[in-house]
Backbone and ligand atoms as CSV (ligand in chain L), in Angstrom:
chain,resi,resn,atom,element,x,y,z
A,1,MET,N,N,115.235,152.962,92.675
A,1,MET,CA,C,115.421,151.511,91.767
A,1,MET,C,C,114.298,150.435,92.412
A,2,ILE,N,N,113.832,149.533,91.330
A,2,ILE,CA,C,112.632,148.611,91.734
A,2,ILE,C,C,113.291,147.557,92.641
A,3,ASP,N,N,112.584,147.261,93.757
A,3,ASP,CA,C,113.128,146.110,94.413
A,3,ASP,C,C,112.602,145.004,93.898
A,4,PRO,N,N,113.788,144.135,93.344
A,4,PRO,CA,C,113.500,142.668,92.720
A,4,PRO,C,C,112.441,142.014,93.376
A,5,THR,N,N,112.508,141.613,94.649
A,5,THR,CA,C,111.532,140.883,95.329
A,5,THR,C,C,110.050,141.165,95.234
A,6,ARG,N,N,109.943,142.716,95.294
A,6,ARG,CA,C,108.513,143.093,95.026
A,6,ARG,C,C,108.244,142.711,93.723
A,7,LYS,N,N,108.927,142.786,92.755
A,7,LYS,CA,C,108.825,142.636,91.151
A,7,LYS,C,C,108.370,141.005,91.189
A,8,ILE,N,N,109.064,140.468,91.697
A,8,ILE,CA,C,108.802,138.825,91.615
A,8,ILE,C,C,107.397,138.680,92.356
A,9,LEU,N,N,107.324,138.979,93.459
A,9,LEU,CA,C,105.822,138.975,94.272
A,9,LEU,C,C,104.707,139.371,93.435
A,10,THR,N,N,104.797,140.507,92.779
A,10,THR,CA,C,103.765,141.126,91.926
A,10,THR,C,C,103.671,139.972,90.647
A,11,GLY,N,N,104.485,139.581,90.200
A,11,GLY,CA,C,104.501,138.517,88.982
A,11,GLY,C,C,103.865,137.350,89.530
A,12,PHE,N,N,104.215,136.905,90.558
A,12,PHE,CA,C,103.958,135.630,91.190
A,12,PHE,C,C,102.190,135.731,91.553
A,13,SER,N,N,101.738,136.818,92.026
A,13,SER,CA,C,100.230,136.788,92.346
A,13,SER,C,C,99.389,137.211,91.068
A,14,PHE,N,N,100.157,137.726,89.905
A,14,PHE,CA,C,99.464,138.087,88.765
A,14,PHE,C,C,99.237,136.491,88.107
A,15,ALA,N,N,100.438,135.563,88.229
A,15,ALA,CA,C,100.271,134.333,87.647
A,15,ALA,C,C,99.084,133.516,88.548
A,16,CYS,N,N,99.160,133.692,89.715
A,16,CYS,CA,C,97.950,133.082,90.498
A,16,CYS,C,C,96.677,133.387,90.049
A,17,PHE,N,N,96.597,134.718,89.751
A,17,PHE,CA,C,95.337,135.480,89.230
A,17,PHE,C,C,94.895,134.520,88.029
A,18,LEU,N,N,95.708,134.536,87.175
A,18,LEU,CA,C,95.684,133.822,85.678
A,18,LEU,C,C,95.110,132.443,86.014
A,19,PHE,N,N,95.765,131.634,86.981
A,19,PHE,CA,C,95.744,130.317,87.106
A,19,PHE,C,C,94.329,130.037,87.604
A,20,VAL,N,N,93.921,131.095,88.816
A,20,VAL,CA,C,92.555,130.875,89.338
A,20,VAL,C,C,91.468,131.183,88.255
A,21,GLY,N,N,91.871,132.090,87.449
A,21,GLY,CA,C,91.145,132.669,86.240
A,21,GLY,C,C,90.808,131.361,85.330
A,22,CYS,N,N,91.772,130.516,85.000
A,22,CYS,CA,C,91.755,129.255,84.160
A,22,CYS,C,C,90.878,128.195,84.795
A,23,TRP,N,N,90.915,128.265,86.074
A,23,TRP,CA,C,90.131,127.250,86.677
A,23,TRP,C,C,88.708,127.401,86.881
A,24,GLY,N,N,88.430,128.817,86.955
A,24,GLY,CA,C,87.008,129.214,86.875
A,24,GLY,C,C,86.159,129.022,85.468
A,25,ILE,N,N,87.258,129.192,84.380
A,25,ILE,CA,C,86.552,128.632,83.115
A,25,ILE,C,C,86.471,127.238,83.103
A,26,GLN,N,N,87.331,126.433,83.527
A,26,GLN,CA,C,87.278,124.905,83.466
A,26,GLN,C,C,86.080,124.512,84.144
A,27,PHE,N,N,85.839,124.936,85.366
A,27,PHE,CA,C,84.727,124.505,86.319
A,27,PHE,C,C,83.453,124.943,85.515
A,28,THR,N,N,83.299,126.255,84.713
A,28,THR,CA,C,82.016,126.573,84.211
A,28,THR,C,C,81.924,125.651,83.131
A,29,GLU,N,N,83.013,125.297,82.434
A,29,GLU,CA,C,82.764,124.130,81.256
A,29,GLU,C,C,82.422,122.880,81.798
A,30,ILE,N,N,82.936,122.476,82.855
A,30,ILE,CA,C,82.543,121.156,83.475
A,30,ILE,C,C,81.061,121.433,84.053
A,31,ALA,N,N,80.430,122.278,84.739
A,31,ALA,CA,C,79.208,122.682,84.997
A,31,ALA,C,C,78.316,122.616,83.923
A,32,GLU,N,N,78.732,123.212,82.856
A,32,GLU,CA,C,77.706,123.272,81.532
A,32,GLU,C,C,77.664,121.934,81.132
A,33,MET,N,N,78.795,121.189,81.093
A,33,MET,CA,C,78.661,119.627,80.383
A,33,MET,C,C,77.822,118.789,81.277
A,34,ASN,N,N,77.841,119.117,82.685
A,34,ASN,CA,C,77.205,118.041,83.470
A,34,ASN,C,C,75.408,118.462,83.131
A,35,VAL,N,N,75.261,119.659,83.067
A,35,VAL,CA,C,73.772,120.044,82.724
A,35,VAL,C,C,73.320,119.442,81.408
A,36,TRP,N,N,74.252,119.133,80.538
A,36,TRP,CA,C,73.992,118.578,79.386
A,36,TRP,C,C,73.824,117.070,79.448
A,37,ALA,N,N,74.977,116.495,80.183
A,37,ALA,CA,C,74.878,115.044,80.222
A,37,ALA,C,C,73.673,114.682,81.196
A,38,GLY,N,N,73.268,115.452,82.103
A,38,GLY,CA,C,72.383,115.196,82.966
A,38,GLY,C,C,70.864,114.951,82.356
A,39,SER,N,N,70.684,115.779,81.343
A,39,SER,CA,C,69.246,115.778,80.684
A,39,SER,C,C,69.234,115.278,79.254
A,40,PRO,N,N,68.592,114.213,79.268
A,40,PRO,CA,C,68.594,113.292,78.113
A,40,PRO,C,C,67.642,113.997,77.134
A,41,PRO,N,N,66.703,114.796,77.332
A,41,PRO,CA,C,65.860,115.362,76.203
A,41,PRO,C,C,66.537,116.212,75.420
A,42,SER,N,N,67.580,116.923,75.930
A,42,SER,CA,C,68.297,117.830,75.405
A,42,SER,C,C,69.793,117.355,74.431
A,43,ALA,N,N,69.720,116.084,74.909
A,43,ALA,CA,C,71.123,115.554,74.260
A,43,ALA,C,C,71.129,115.547,72.671
A,44,LYS,N,N,70.003,115.213,72.287
A,44,LYS,CA,C,69.809,115.311,70.621
A,44,LYS,C,C,70.212,116.723,70.195
A,45,SER,N,N,69.861,117.541,70.903
A,45,SER,CA,C,70.027,118.936,70.219
A,45,SER,C,C,71.520,119.179,70.239
A,46,THR,N,N,72.066,118.819,71.619
A,46,THR,CA,C,73.560,119.082,71.802
A,46,THR,C,C,74.327,118.255,70.663
A,47,LYS,N,N,73.836,117.204,70.226
A,47,LYS,CA,C,74.555,116.234,69.396
A,47,LYS,C,C,74.714,117.058,67.926
A,48,ALA,N,N,73.413,117.708,67.593
A,48,ALA,CA,C,73.302,118.309,66.480
A,48,ALA,C,C,74.305,119.436,66.326
A,49,ALA,N,N,74.798,119.956,67.479
A,49,ALA,CA,C,75.592,121.202,67.417
A,49,ALA,C,C,77.168,120.755,67.330
A,50,GLY,N,N,77.194,119.475,67.322
A,50,GLY,CA,C,78.849,118.900,67.211
A,50,GLY,C,C,79.025,118.976,65.883
A,51,ASP,N,N,80.360,119.251,65.340
A,51,ASP,CA,C,80.717,119.279,64.067
A,51,ASP,C,C,81.836,118.335,63.763
A,52,ALA,N,N,81.468,117.305,63.085
A,52,ALA,CA,C,82.244,116.100,62.966
A,52,ALA,C,C,83.656,116.319,62.132
A,53,ASP,N,N,83.676,117.332,61.268
A,53,ASP,CA,C,84.869,117.777,60.734
A,53,ASP,C,C,86.043,118.210,61.852
A,54,ARG,N,N,85.281,119.159,62.713
A,54,ARG,CA,C,86.108,119.692,63.507
A,54,ARG,C,C,86.578,118.744,64.743
A,55,GLY,N,N,85.541,117.475,64.891
A,55,GLY,CA,C,85.869,116.464,65.634
A,55,GLY,C,C,87.008,115.637,65.161
A,56,ARG,N,N,87.049,115.580,63.958
A,56,ARG,CA,C,88.226,114.718,63.270
A,56,ARG,C,C,89.486,115.453,63.477
A,57,ALA,N,N,89.448,116.702,63.479
A,57,ALA,CA,C,90.801,117.388,63.676
A,57,ALA,C,C,91.194,117.265,65.252
A,58,VAL,N,N,90.358,117.041,66.018
A,58,VAL,CA,C,90.572,117.028,67.381
A,58,VAL,C,C,91.172,115.669,67.469
A,59,PHE,N,N,90.404,114.652,66.938
A,59,PHE,CA,C,90.658,113.231,67.051
A,59,PHE,C,C,92.173,112.714,66.596
A,60,SER,N,N,92.427,113.583,65.401
A,60,SER,CA,C,93.932,113.101,64.901
A,60,SER,C,C,94.843,114.290,65.118
A,61,GLY,N,N,94.353,115.097,66.186
A,61,GLY,CA,C,95.263,116.469,66.454
A,61,GLY,C,C,95.679,116.468,67.862
A,62,LYS,N,N,95.115,117.454,68.669
A,62,LYS,CA,C,95.362,117.532,70.128
A,62,LYS,C,C,94.890,116.504,70.778
A,63,GLY,N,N,93.905,116.056,70.535
A,63,GLY,CA,C,93.482,114.769,71.338
A,63,GLY,C,C,94.176,113.515,71.249
A,64,VAL,N,N,94.855,113.279,70.212
A,64,VAL,CA,C,95.874,112.385,70.008
A,64,VAL,C,C,95.072,110.856,70.177
A,65,CYS,N,N,94.057,110.986,69.776
A,65,CYS,CA,C,93.183,109.761,69.672
A,65,CYS,C,C,93.740,108.637,68.793
A,66,HIS,N,N,94.178,109.049,67.506
A,66,HIS,CA,C,94.989,108.473,66.443
A,66,HIS,C,C,95.807,107.585,66.703
A,67,TYR,N,N,96.719,107.961,67.681
A,67,TYR,CA,C,97.838,107.197,68.114
A,67,TYR,C,C,97.490,105.733,68.504
A,68,CYS,N,N,96.366,105.723,69.349
A,68,CYS,CA,C,95.679,104.410,69.572
A,68,CYS,C,C,94.852,103.680,68.660
A,69,HIS,N,N,93.674,104.720,68.313
A,69,HIS,CA,C,92.641,104.183,67.411
A,69,HIS,C,C,92.799,104.235,66.013
A,70,GLY,N,N,94.097,104.690,65.615
A,70,GLY,CA,C,94.480,104.998,64.302
A,70,GLY,C,C,93.783,106.114,63.699
A,71,ILE,N,N,94.294,106.543,62.199
A,71,ILE,CA,C,93.829,107.573,61.630
A,71,ILE,C,C,92.407,107.286,61.088
A,72,ASP,N,N,91.296,108.156,61.199
A,72,ASP,CA,C,90.046,107.925,60.864
A,72,ASP,C,C,89.573,106.496,61.586
A,73,GLY,N,N,89.965,106.193,62.806
A,73,GLY,CA,C,89.732,105.035,63.405
A,73,GLY,C,C,90.344,103.813,63.054
A,74,ASN,N,N,91.036,103.865,61.764
A,74,ASN,CA,C,91.701,102.631,61.286
A,74,ASN,C,C,92.660,102.287,61.926
A,75,LEU,N,N,92.590,100.870,62.778
A,75,LEU,CA,C,93.531,100.664,63.522
A,75,LEU,C,C,95.123,100.172,62.795
A,76,ASN,N,N,94.924,99.941,61.671
A,76,ASN,CA,C,95.906,99.463,60.986
A,76,ASN,C,C,96.858,100.891,60.170
A,77,GLN,N,N,95.915,102.086,60.599
A,77,GLN,CA,C,96.842,103.241,59.973
A,77,GLN,C,C,97.254,104.179,61.021
A,78,ARG,N,N,98.310,104.135,61.663
A,78,ARG,CA,C,98.707,104.887,62.824
A,78,ARG,C,C,99.682,105.974,62.279
A,79,PRO,N,N,99.539,107.162,63.052
A,79,PRO,CA,C,100.710,108.105,62.500
A,79,PRO,C,C,101.921,107.648,62.917
A,80,HIS,N,N,102.821,108.344,62.532
A,80,HIS,CA,C,104.331,108.013,62.632
A,80,HIS,C,C,104.747,108.387,64.046
A,81,LEU,N,N,105.074,107.316,64.814
A,81,LEU,CA,C,105.125,107.221,66.277
A,81,LEU,C,C,106.606,106.901,66.773
A,82,THR,N,N,106.939,107.244,67.757
A,82,THR,CA,C,108.476,106.556,68.086
A,82,THR,C,C,108.230,105.226,68.686
A,83,ALA,N,N,109.408,104.425,68.601
A,83,ALA,CA,C,109.288,103.252,68.790
A,83,ALA,C,C,108.861,102.766,70.260
A,84,ASP,N,N,109.098,103.753,70.987
A,84,ASP,CA,C,108.774,103.704,72.580
A,84,ASP,C,C,107.253,103.530,72.472
A,85,THR,N,N,106.658,104.659,71.916
A,85,THR,CA,C,105.277,104.674,72.055
A,85,THR,C,C,104.446,103.679,71.320
A,86,VAL,N,N,104.981,103.005,70.125
A,86,VAL,CA,C,104.642,101.955,69.534
A,86,VAL,C,C,104.496,100.765,70.504
A,87,THR,N,N,105.639,100.609,71.176
A,87,THR,CA,C,105.751,99.376,72.183
A,87,THR,C,C,104.627,99.618,73.222
A,88,LEU,N,N,104.579,100.811,73.765
A,88,LEU,CA,C,103.631,100.791,74.950
A,88,LEU,C,C,102.325,100.604,74.429
A,89,ILE,N,N,101.574,101.260,73.040
A,89,ILE,CA,C,100.358,100.796,72.530
A,89,ILE,C,C,100.105,99.311,72.460
A,90,ALA,N,N,101.274,99.033,71.858
A,90,ALA,CA,C,101.091,97.464,71.681
A,90,ALA,C,C,100.951,96.676,72.852
A,91,GLN,N,N,101.150,97.065,74.165
A,91,GLN,CA,C,101.452,96.271,75.420
A,91,GLN,C,C,99.882,96.582,75.944
A,92,LEU,N,N,98.916,97.587,75.409
A,92,LEU,CA,C,97.869,97.849,76.091
A,92,LEU,C,C,96.971,96.356,76.199
A,93,ASN,N,N,96.252,96.266,77.420
A,93,ASN,CA,C,95.421,95.268,77.439
A,93,ASN,C,C,94.088,95.784,78.164
A,94,PRO,N,N,92.979,95.666,77.721
A,94,PRO,CA,C,92.702,95.191,76.451
A,94,PRO,C,C,93.088,96.376,75.384
A,95,PRO,N,N,93.434,95.963,74.007
A,95,PRO,CA,C,94.274,96.879,73.038
A,95,PRO,C,C,92.951,97.791,72.778
A,96,PRO,N,N,93.463,99.136,71.803
A,96,PRO,CA,C,92.484,99.888,71.524
A,96,PRO,C,C,91.508,99.389,70.592
A,97,VAL,N,N,90.380,99.885,70.613
A,97,VAL,CA,C,89.208,99.315,70.157
A,97,VAL,C,C,88.936,99.979,68.722
A,98,ASP,N,N,88.329,99.041,67.783
A,98,ASP,CA,C,88.049,99.559,66.501
A,98,ASP,C,C,86.818,100.372,66.545
A,99,LEU,N,N,87.040,101.917,66.505
A,99,LEU,CA,C,85.820,102.754,66.782
A,99,LEU,C,C,84.948,102.770,65.748
A,100,ARG,N,N,85.051,102.025,64.629
A,100,ARG,CA,C,84.227,102.109,63.380
A,100,ARG,C,C,83.319,100.764,63.412
A,101,ASN,N,N,83.702,99.929,64.378
A,101,ASN,CA,C,82.928,98.603,64.244
A,101,ASN,C,C,81.871,98.597,65.718
A,102,SER,N,N,80.564,99.034,65.463
A,102,SER,CA,C,79.722,98.791,66.487
A,102,SER,C,C,79.488,97.697,67.267
A,103,ASN,N,N,79.726,96.821,66.555
A,103,ASN,CA,C,79.487,95.296,67.036
A,103,ASN,C,C,80.414,95.093,68.369
A,104,VAL,N,N,81.578,95.709,68.271
A,104,VAL,CA,C,82.793,95.468,69.323
A,104,VAL,C,C,82.656,96.750,70.488
A,105,LEU,N,N,81.968,97.628,70.236
A,105,LEU,CA,C,81.983,98.740,71.003
A,105,LEU,C,C,80.982,98.340,72.230
A,106,ARG,N,N,81.528,99.015,73.296
A,106,ARG,CA,C,80.731,98.510,74.648
A,106,ARG,C,C,79.876,99.635,75.360
A,107,LEU,N,N,80.482,100.798,74.860
A,107,LEU,CA,C,79.734,102.076,75.493
A,107,LEU,C,C,78.426,102.387,74.468
A,108,LYS,N,N,77.417,102.573,75.080
A,108,LYS,CA,C,76.192,102.750,74.290
A,108,LYS,C,C,75.713,104.149,74.233
A,109,THR,N,N,75.983,105.249,74.965
A,109,THR,CA,C,75.676,106.589,74.881
A,109,THR,C,C,76.532,107.534,74.860
A,110,ASP,N,N,76.389,108.693,74.429
A,110,ASP,CA,C,77.529,109.767,74.471
A,110,ASP,C,C,78.099,110.413,75.745
A,111,LYS,N,N,76.990,109.977,76.630
A,111,LYS,CA,C,77.402,110.447,78.017
A,111,LYS,C,C,78.541,109.554,78.319
A,112,GLN,N,N,78.324,108.277,78.278
A,112,GLN,CA,C,79.399,107.215,78.704
A,112,GLN,C,C,80.688,107.590,77.860
A,113,ARG,N,N,80.479,107.990,76.633
A,113,ARG,CA,C,81.749,108.087,75.799
A,113,ARG,C,C,82.149,109.354,76.280
A,114,ALA,N,N,81.562,110.347,76.460
A,114,ALA,CA,C,82.147,111.768,77.077
A,114,ALA,C,C,83.101,111.421,78.583
A,115,ARG,N,N,82.589,110.671,79.401
A,115,ARG,CA,C,83.188,110.325,80.495
A,115,ARG,C,C,84.414,109.557,80.197
A,116,ALA,N,N,84.269,108.554,79.194
A,116,ALA,CA,C,85.607,107.944,78.925
A,116,ALA,C,C,86.605,108.642,78.466
A,117,ILE,N,N,86.145,109.627,77.767
A,117,ILE,CA,C,87.268,110.570,77.200
A,117,ILE,C,C,87.725,111.633,78.026
A,118,LEU,N,N,86.831,112.149,78.935
A,118,LEU,CA,C,87.360,113.162,79.912
A,118,LEU,C,C,88.121,112.635,81.168
A,119,ASP,N,N,87.473,111.479,81.620
A,119,ASP,CA,C,88.251,110.759,82.778
A,119,ASP,C,C,88.990,109.691,82.446
A,120,GLY,N,N,89.076,109.241,81.380
A,120,GLY,CA,C,89.912,108.142,80.769
A,120,GLY,C,C,88.852,106.962,80.996
A,121,HIS,N,N,89.162,105.827,80.462
A,121,HIS,CA,C,88.298,104.672,80.304
A,121,HIS,C,C,88.679,103.583,81.400
A,122,PRO,N,N,87.964,103.431,82.288
A,122,PRO,CA,C,88.614,102.593,83.558
A,122,PRO,C,C,88.949,101.190,83.207
A,123,GLY,N,N,90.071,100.849,83.775
A,123,GLY,CA,C,90.423,99.108,83.210
A,123,GLY,C,C,91.010,99.231,81.933
A,124,THR,N,N,91.248,100.404,81.612
A,124,THR,CA,C,92.138,100.305,80.107
A,124,THR,C,C,93.172,101.352,80.063
A,125,GLY,N,N,93.970,101.245,79.003
A,125,GLY,CA,C,94.975,102.289,79.062
A,125,GLY,C,C,94.773,103.645,78.436
A,126,MET,N,N,93.430,103.752,78.168
A,126,MET,CA,C,92.927,105.070,77.611
A,126,MET,C,C,92.939,106.075,78.851
A,127,PHE,N,N,93.856,106.978,78.800
A,127,PHE,CA,C,94.069,107.917,79.839
A,127,PHE,C,C,92.904,109.193,79.619
A,128,PRO,N,N,93.053,110.040,80.640
A,128,PRO,CA,C,92.006,111.139,80.476
A,128,PRO,C,C,92.589,112.351,79.565
A,129,ASP,N,N,91.622,112.812,78.886
A,129,ASP,CA,C,92.213,114.143,78.180
A,129,ASP,C,C,91.655,115.401,78.878
A,130,THR,N,N,92.627,116.014,79.695
A,130,THR,CA,C,92.290,116.972,80.661
A,130,THR,C,C,92.239,118.294,79.745
A,131,THR,N,N,92.646,118.542,78.563
A,131,THR,CA,C,92.671,119.729,77.731
A,131,THR,C,C,91.445,119.948,76.936
A,132,MET,N,N,90.696,118.963,76.646
A,132,MET,CA,C,89.470,119.071,75.820
A,132,MET,C,C,88.461,120.109,76.337
A,133,THR,N,N,88.060,120.937,75.330
A,133,THR,CA,C,86.969,122.021,75.893
A,133,THR,C,C,85.445,121.388,75.463
A,134,ASN,N,N,84.691,121.952,76.015
A,134,ASN,CA,C,83.250,121.211,76.035
A,134,ASN,C,C,82.965,121.225,74.404
A,135,GLN,N,N,83.090,122.204,73.661
A,135,GLN,CA,C,82.854,122.408,72.281
A,135,GLN,C,C,83.715,121.063,71.436
A,136,GLU,N,N,84.914,121.030,71.926
A,136,GLU,CA,C,85.803,119.950,71.157
A,136,GLU,C,C,85.266,118.727,71.619
A,137,LEU,N,N,84.765,118.428,72.579
A,137,LEU,CA,C,84.069,117.052,73.020
A,137,LEU,C,C,82.895,116.927,72.233
A,138,ILE,N,N,82.158,117.860,72.129
A,138,ILE,CA,C,80.817,117.576,71.500
A,138,ILE,C,C,81.120,117.417,69.985
A,139,ASP,N,N,82.102,117.927,69.439
A,139,ASP,CA,C,82.656,117.762,68.071
A,139,ASP,C,C,83.136,116.329,67.909
A,140,THR,N,N,84.030,115.859,68.805
A,140,THR,CA,C,84.695,114.683,68.807
A,140,THR,C,C,83.551,113.517,69.014
A,141,LEU,N,N,82.592,113.649,69.657
A,141,LEU,CA,C,81.292,112.979,69.855
A,141,LEU,C,C,80.711,112.670,68.570
A,142,ALA,N,N,80.505,113.625,67.703
A,142,ALA,CA,C,79.754,113.843,66.459
A,142,ALA,C,C,80.532,112.947,65.600
A,143,TYR,N,N,81.990,113.289,65.469
A,143,TYR,CA,C,82.790,112.435,64.719
A,143,TYR,C,C,83.015,110.936,65.009
A,144,LEU,N,N,82.679,110.581,66.194
A,144,LEU,CA,C,82.772,109.358,66.725
A,144,LEU,C,C,81.495,108.483,66.090
A,145,ALA,N,N,80.412,109.391,66.125
A,145,ALA,CA,C,79.051,108.797,65.546
A,145,ALA,C,C,79.242,108.579,64.092
A,146,LEU,N,N,80.036,109.523,63.382
A,146,LEU,CA,C,80.066,109.293,61.968
A,146,LEU,C,C,81.089,108.030,61.576
A,147,LEU,N,N,82.091,107.842,62.588
A,147,LEU,CA,C,82.750,106.620,62.467
A,147,LEU,C,C,82.099,105.327,62.732
A,148,ARG,N,N,80.981,105.280,63.505
A,148,ARG,CA,C,80.281,104.393,63.647
A,148,ARG,C,C,79.188,104.135,62.610
A,149,GLY,N,N,79.128,105.133,61.691
A,149,GLY,CA,C,78.158,104.973,60.534
A,149,GLY,C,C,76.674,105.622,61.030
A,150,GLU,N,N,76.621,106.293,62.199
A,150,GLU,CA,C,75.548,106.894,62.807
A,150,GLU,C,C,75.457,108.393,62.213
A,151,GLY,N,N,76.575,109.033,62.002
A,151,GLY,CA,C,76.428,110.366,61.438
A,151,GLY,C,C,75.785,110.618,60.309
A,152,ARG,N,N,75.593,111.989,59.903
A,152,ARG,CA,C,75.356,112.465,58.675
A,152,ARG,C,C,76.373,112.664,57.899
L,1,HEC,C1,C,96.604,105.260,75.029
L,1,HEC,C2,C,95.749,104.756,73.788
L,1,HEC,C3,C,94.478,105.589,73.596
L,1,HEC,C4,C,94.297,106.789,73.503
L,1,HEC,C5,C,95.385,107.888,73.117
L,1,HEC,C6,C,92.917,106.846,73.251
L,1,HEC,N1,N,91.979,105.925,73.720
L,1,HEC,FE1,FE,90.205,105.487,73.446
L,1,HEC,N2,N,90.418,103.475,74.072
L,1,HEC,C7,C,91.585,102.915,74.318
L,1,HEC,C8,C,91.633,101.702,74.807
L,1,HEC,C9,C,92.641,100.702,74.886
L,1,HEC,C10,C,89.949,101.551,74.940
L,1,HEC,C11,C,89.346,100.111,75.482
L,1,HEC,C12,C,88.986,99.086,74.598
L,1,HEC,C13,C,88.081,98.127,75.299
L,1,HEC,O1,O,87.258,98.512,76.103
L,1,HEC,O2,O,88.330,97.196,74.767
L,1,HEC,C14,C,89.447,102.764,74.262
L,1,HEC,C15,C,88.047,102.909,74.415
L,1,HEC,C16,C,87.578,104.038,73.735
L,1,HEC,C17,C,86.298,104.079,73.636
L,1,HEC,C18,C,85.175,103.354,74.147
L,1,HEC,C19,C,84.627,102.147,72.876
L,1,HEC,C20,C,83.568,101.428,73.427
L,1,HEC,O3,O,83.792,100.338,73.717
L,1,HEC,O4,O,82.333,101.768,73.195
L,1,HEC,C21,C,85.804,105.393,73.180
L,1,HEC,C22,C,84.615,106.042,72.452
L,1,HEC,C23,C,87.217,105.955,72.815
L,1,HEC,N3,N,88.214,105.132,73.232
L,1,HEC,C24,C,87.553,107.192,72.211
L,1,HEC,C25,C,88.821,107.821,72.134
L,1,HEC,C26,C,88.949,109.157,72.030
L,1,HEC,C27,C,87.842,110.247,71.609
L,1,HEC,C28,C,90.436,109.594,72.130
L,1,HEC,C29,C,91.063,110.849,72.100
L,1,HEC,C30,C,90.521,111.904,72.704
L,1,HEC,C31,C,91.007,108.524,72.575
L,1,HEC,N4,N,90.020,107.154,72.729
L,1,HEC,C32,C,92.140,108.063,72.945
L,1,HEC,C33,C,92.802,103.292,73.922
L,1,HEC,C34,C,93.100,104.820,73.633
């Protein structure tokens, strides 16, 4: 007969292994991103690798950016949200900014934007996105450039 405790322990260490494995991947991604963020000459070529269409899917999908910034950055066009979420967003101070209007935007570089997305925008209600992959981030940045009218 299989000892149940042993079975649980085996399962547990396997879970740990998976967990550590995931962290390893996360760290590799972060390291890669830092390389990219820290070297301005290569920033342009990385920008070209971003796919604005995929960025749009992230923006209005798993990134839930559209909750606050609106569908396609249109603040008047929000997805269907629960009343609680609507109330919370309405209370944000400062309110979510119009990402299509470069006159009101304060961040000037993709490096700053990447940091705001990954770490959260300090002093605002914008929370960090901890699930975004490096590629999704680059795609989102390409999409944001498109919203500002800078994209192709
Ligand atoms: C909870 C609401 C909320 C969500 C969700 C959210 N944001 Fe924001 N965002 C804000 C607020 C509030 C600000 C700050 C506005 C200001 O500085 O006046 C902001 C600022 C920004 C800025 C900086 C604009 C500037 O001034 O240059 C960018 C870029 C941005 N958001 C992109 C995103 C992206 C991409 C996502 C999804 C990954 C996202 N936001 C999700 C609320 C949100």
